[in-house]
C-alpha positions in Angstrom: -5.6 6.9 4.7 -3.6 3.6 4.4 -0.4 3.8 6.4 0.0 0.2 7.2 0.2 -2.8 4.8 1.7 -6.2 4.2 3.4 -8.1 1.4 3.7 -11.8 2.5 5.3 -13.1 -0.7 8.8 -13.6 -1.5 10.6 -11.4 -4.2 10.8 -14.4 -6.5 7.0 -14.6 -6.4 6.8 -10.9 -7.4 9.1 -11.5 -10.3 6.9 -14.3 -11.6 3.6 -12.7 -10.8 4.5 -9.4 -12.4 6.8 -10.7 -15.2 9.5 -8.3 -13.8 13.4 -8.4 -13.7 15.5 -7.0 -10.9 16.4 -3.4 -11.2 18.4 -3.1 -8.0 20.2 -5.3 -5.6 18.1 -6.7 -2.8 18.9 -4.9 0.4 20.8 -7.1 2.9 20.6 -5.0 6.0 18.4 -6.2 8.9 16.3 -3.0 8.9 14.7 -4.0 5.6 11.4 -5.8 6.3 9.2 -5.7 3.1 6.6 -7.9 4.7 5.5 -5.0 7.1 5.0 -1.7 5.4 4.9 1.6 7.5 5.5 5.2 6.5 9.2 5.8 5.5 9.8 2.1 5.3 11.2 0.4 2.2 9.1 -1.8 0.0 9.2 -3.7 -3.3 7.8 -1.7 -6.2 7.2 -2.6 -9.8 7.9 0.0 -12.5 8.4 0.1 -16.2 11.9 0.1 -17.5 11.8 0.4 -21.3 9.5 -2.2 -22.7 9.8 -4.4 -19.7 8.8 -4.4 -16.0 11.3 -4.2 -13.2 11.3 -4.9 -9.5 12.8 -2.0 -7.4 13.0 -1.1 -3.7 11.7 2.4 -2.7 10.9 4.3 0.5 7.2 5.0 1.3 7.2 8.8 1.4 7.1 10.5 -2.0 8.2 13.9 -0.4 11.3 12.3 0.9 10.8 13.8 4.4 10.5 17.3 3.0 7.0 17.7 4.3 5.8 18.0 8.0 4.6 14.3 7.8 5.3 11.4 5.4 3.3 11.7 2.2 2.3 8.1 1.7 -1.0 8.6 -0.1 -2.0 10.9 -3.0 -5.6 11.7 -4.0 -6.0 14.8 -6.0 -4.1 14.1 -9.2 -5.0 17.4 -10.7 -2.9 19.3 -8.3 0.2 20.5 -10.3 2.8 18.6 -8.2 0.9 15.3 -8.7 -0.3 15.9 -12.2 3.4 16.3 -13.2 3.9 12.7 -12.0 0.7 11.3 -13.2 1.2 12.5 -16.8 4.6 10.8 -17.1 4.4 7.0 -17.4 8.1 6.7 -16.3 7.0 7.9 -12.8 4.1 5.5 -12.3 4.5 2.2 -10.4 2.7 -0.8 -8.9 3.0 -1.6 -5.1 2.5 -5.3 -4.5 0.4 -6.1 -1.4 -1.2 -9.1 0.1 -3.3 -7.0 2.6 -3.7 -3.5 3.9 -5.0 -2.0 7.2 -7.4 0.7 8.3 -8.2 1.3 11.9 -11.6 1.2 13.5 -13.5 4.5 13.8 -14.3 3.7 17.5 -12.2 2.6 20.3 -12.6 -0.8 22.0 -12.0 -1.9 25.6 -9.6 -4.8 25.4 -8.4 -6.9 28.4 -9.4 -4.2 30.9 -6.9 -1.7 29.5 -7.4 1.8 28.1 -9.8 1.7 25.0 -7.9 1.5 21.7 -8.8 1.3 18.1 -8.5 -2.0 16.4 -6.9 -3.1 13.1 -9.1 -4.1 10.2 -7.2 -5.9 7.4 -8.5 -6.0 3.8 -7.5 -8.2 0.9 -8.8 -9.1 -2.5 -10.1 -12.6 -3.3 -9.5 -12.8 -7.0 -5.7 -12.0 -7.0 -3.1 -13.7 -4.7 -1.1 -10.4 -4.8 -2.8 -7.1 -5.4 -1.2 -4.3 -7.3 -1.8 -0.8 -5.9 -1.5 2.2 -8.2 1.3 4.5 -7.3 3.8 7.1 -8.3 7.5 7.4 -7.6 10.3 9.9 -8.0 14.0 10.1 -7.2 15.4 12.7 -4.9 19.2 12.9 -4.1 19.7 9.4 -5.5 17.0 7.7 -3.4 13.7 6.6 -5.0 10.4 7.3 -3.1 6.9 6.3 -3.7 3.2 7.0 -2.7 0.0 5.0 -3.2 -2.9 6.6 -5.0 -6.3 6.7 -3.3 -9.9 6.9 -4.5 -13.4 6.7 -3.2 -14.0 3.8 -0.8 -16.1 0.9 -1.8 -18.9 -0.8 0.3 -16.4 -3.0 2.2 -14.0 -0.2 3.1 -16.4 2.7 3.6 -17.8 1.5 7.0 -14.3 1.6 8.4 -12.7 4.4 6.5 -15.4 6.5 4.7 -13.0 9.0 3.2 -10.9 6.9 0.8 -9.2 3.6 0.0 -6.1 2.8 -2.0 -6.5 2.3 -5.6 -6.4 -1.5 -6.4 -5.8 -2.4 -10.1 -7.3 -5.4 -11.7 -4.6 -7.6 -13.5 -5.7 -6.4 -16.9 -5.4 -2.8 -15.9 -1.8 -2.9 -14.7 -0.1 -2.1 -18.0 -2.6 0.6 -18.7 -1.6 2.3 -15.5 2.1 1.9 -16.2 2.0 3.0 -19.9 -1.3 4.7 -20.6 -2.3 8.3 -20.9 -3.1 10.8 -18.1 -6.8 10.2 -18.9 -6.2 6.5 -18.3 -4.7 7.2 -14.9 -7.8 9.3 -14.0 -10.2 6.6 -15.2 -8.4 3.8 -13.2 -8.5 5.9 -10.0 -11.6 4.1 -8.9 -12.7 1.7 -6.1 -12.1 -2.1 -6.5 -15.3 -4.1 -6.8 -16.6 -4.8 -3.3 -17.6 -8.3 -4.1 -14.0 -9.2 -4.7 -12.7 -8.1 -1.3 -13.0 -9.3 2.2 -12.0 -8.0 5.6 -11.0 -9.4 8.9 -10.8 -7.8 12.4 -10.7 -6.0 14.6 -7.4 -7.3 15.9 -5.4 -5.7 18.7 -1.7 -6.7 18.2 -0.4 -4.4 20.8 -2.6 -5.9 23.6 -1.6 -9.2 25.1 -3.7 -11.2 27.4 -3.1 -10.6 31.1 -0.8 -13.2 32.7 -2.6 -15.7 34.8 -2.5 -14.9 38.5 -1.1 -17.4 41.0 -3.8 -19.0 43.1 -4.0 -17.7 46.6 -3.8 -20.1 49.6 
């Protein structure tokens, strides 16, 4: 399950890459950090608005806090609550990312501390910004989204064998936003493994021990 991701580009880059226009005012509060995505955080999202694409800002939890935990990923699109969103193009979206994270299955001993899991960061090599298939809905005046997952490919499976987020090829983005329900099901598939790479493990919460003063 992907619960950590990054979008390193600026909104102006997204507008150019996805041929989108602003649909909302860019948040100006210091809590908005679209470059680091966590559950319940806000992120840039691309959605269709009439015949055009638009850039919006939404929160990453499609249940709007109404579930015991944030619903950041959706897998079974045949469940009634998700099929309702999947069937309606107006509720589909693209989530722009530059990389996403999965944690290592095993814990590692780092710097002599308690063993912890490491972060593995994945990205695609044929697109500077990847578009993740997603759904959104509005609850009480606020818009929320989730990413759609699928079977993992050969790059992701050794780290996270259950699933990976659905990455769309550039030529499939409009089909996701405007196509039929069957198009959605057909596009829920792993991205080609030969177009991805991974780095890690990294341990950002661990810092090297401070050097000890030499004894006399």
